[in-house]
N, C-alpha and C positions, 0 to 999 in steps of 0.2 A: 750262088749266094752273093747278094749285093752287100758290100761292107764299106762303111765310112769310118775313117779314123780321125779323132779329134786330138790335136797336139796339146802340149803343156799349157794348161789354162791359167794357173796362178791367179785364180779369182775371176777371170774373164767369163762373162755370161754369153759369149758368142755362140756357144753350143746350142742355144735356144733357137738359133736361126735354122736349125736342121729339122726337117719334118720326119719324125720318128717312123711314120707309117711307110715311108719310101725305102726303108732299109731292113735287111734281114738281121744285120748286126751293126751296132754302133760301138766302136772301141775307143775308150778314153785312155790315152797313153800314160796318164799319171801326172803328178805334180799339180794338185788342185789348190795347194796352199802356198803361202809366202808371196808377197806382192809389194811392189813399189808404186803401183798404179791404183790399187783399190784398198779401201779401208779394211781393217781386220773384221769388222762386222759384215761387210759385203762379201769378203772371201769366205767366211764361215757359212753365211746364208747360201752362197752359190754352191758350196760343197753339200750342204744339207739338201738342196733341191736336186742335185745330181743323185744323191742317195735315194731320194724319193722316186726319181725316175727309174733307177735300178730296181727298186722293190716293185714297181708297177710292171716292168718288163724284164723279169729275171733272166730269161734266155737271150733276149735281144741285146741288152745293155751289158757291155764288158768293161769293168773298172780295173785297170792295172795300177799297181803300186808305182809311185815315183820316189826318188831318193828324198825329196823334200817331205813327202808324206810319212816316210819311214822314220824320219828324225823325230816326229811326234809319236808315232805308233810304238816306237821302242823307248819311249820315255825320255828322250833327249840324250841318250847315251852317246858318248863322244865318238864311238865307232860310226855312228850314223849322222854325224854333224853335217848340216847343209847350210850354205849361205842364206841369210835372211831369216834364220831360225830365231824365234822370239819366245824366250822362256816364259813370259807371262801368259802366253797363249797355250802353253803346254797342257794344263789341266783340261781345258775344253776340247782340244783336238785329240788328246789321248783318249778321253772318254768316247768321243765320236767315232774314232777309228777302231777302238777295241770292241765297242758295242756292235759295230757293223763289219767286223773283220772278215766274216764269211762272204761278204759281198764283193770283196777285192781279191785279186789274184796277181801272181808274178808274171804270168805269160799266157798267151792265147795263140792257138794254131788252127789252121785249116789247110789240109793237105801239106804242101811244102811252103806255105806262108806262115811266118812266125812274127808275133808282136811281143815286144818287151819294151821296157821304158828306155833303155839305153843301147841295147843290142848285144849280140853274141860275137865275140872275136874268135876266130878259128883256133889260134894257139891256146887261148884260155879254155876253150872247149876241149881241146886235146889234153890239156894238163889236168883239168878238174872235173869235167862232166862226163866224158865218154865212158869212164869206168863206173860211173854211178847209174848208168841207164839200166833199167830192169825190163825184161820182156813184157811184163804186165803194164808198163807205162803206156805203150801204144804210140804216143806222140811225144816229141821233144818237149812241147809245152807242158805235158803231164809230168815229165821228169822234173822240169824246173819248178813247177808248182809243188811237187812232193818235197823237193829239196828245200824250198822256201819254208814249208811247214816244219821241216826238221831243223831250221835255222842253220843251214849249211853255209859256213862263213865265206867261201870263195864267191858266192853270189854277190856279196857286198864289197868285194875288192875294189880299191880305188887305185887306178894306174898313175904313173908318173905325170902323164899329161894333165891330170886333174889334181896334181899336188900330193898324190898318195905315195905309198911305199911299194906297191905291187907293180909287177911288170906290165900286166894288162888289167883293165877294169872289168868288173863283172856286169851283170845285166842291168844294174841300177846306176852305174857310174862310167861305163866305157865312153870314150870320146869319139866324135865323128872321125877323127884321123885314124883311130884304131879300127873301127868297123869298115872304114873306107879302104884302108891298106890291107886288111886281113879279114875279110868277111867270111862268115860261115858258109862253106861250100854246099851247094844243093838246096839252099833256102832263099826265099824272097823275104827279107826282113823289113819290118816297119817299126821305126824307132823315133824317140823324141830326144830330150835331154840336152842336146847341143843346138843352140839357137841358129836358125837359118833365116837370113834377112831378106831373101827374095822369094818367099813362098815355098811350098812343098818341093823338095829336091829328090829326084830319082836318079840313082847311079846308072850309068849307061856303058860301063867298060868292063863288065864281068862276063862270065859264061852265061849261056841262055837260062840256066836253072839257078843262077845266083845273082842277087841284087840287094841293095839297101835303099830304103826310102826314109828320108828324114822329115819329120812333120812338126818340129818345134819352131813354127813360123808365125804364131798368132800375135806376137808383138808388132809385127809389121804388115801382116797379110791375113785376112780372115779366110783362109783357104784350108780345105780339108782333103785328105787323100781318099780317093774312091777307087774301089777295085771290085770286079766281078769274078768270082772263082767258080 
């Protein structure tokens, strides 16, 4: 399976450079909204075009939630506050996300590869997730998606490195330093959320079955992470 991952867009149309037919899966890592580079109209139109793409290729296109998207999806609730949030845009984004909520998901997985917006920290996993896994889930991504639908609060934890009150961040808020220092063992994770200024960055100091790849690099480099599983 050939998979390409698109990092945090924040309104950027750079994803249009990808030839859809060349990939079995295209994974958008989330954060489609909030931008200092594009107008509100451009950002919204870009998101609408991504949704149209998803509807055209339901299996091929994977749309993950980002923390900026959830700020609007959850109606601007203070628990989901993200920088760049614009209250006047809330009605439009709230409608767009809620009407298309079934097109988005919290996690995606293939074998021991796992995609989430910000990543899974091992300690956080031990404290909040391992006891929530059900045999019927099959994959960890399925567990995370089920817990998201149940509005399981630890998923939205904000760690101290992000200015929050929790010890570790959840899958929408964990910082690169958290996933780098304490990655989920046995998984190759692909994450965004923390800006990487020199292009896609792949960790190279873990065990053979454990790694993290950070893809939030589009502000400085139009680079996408490509993997064949």
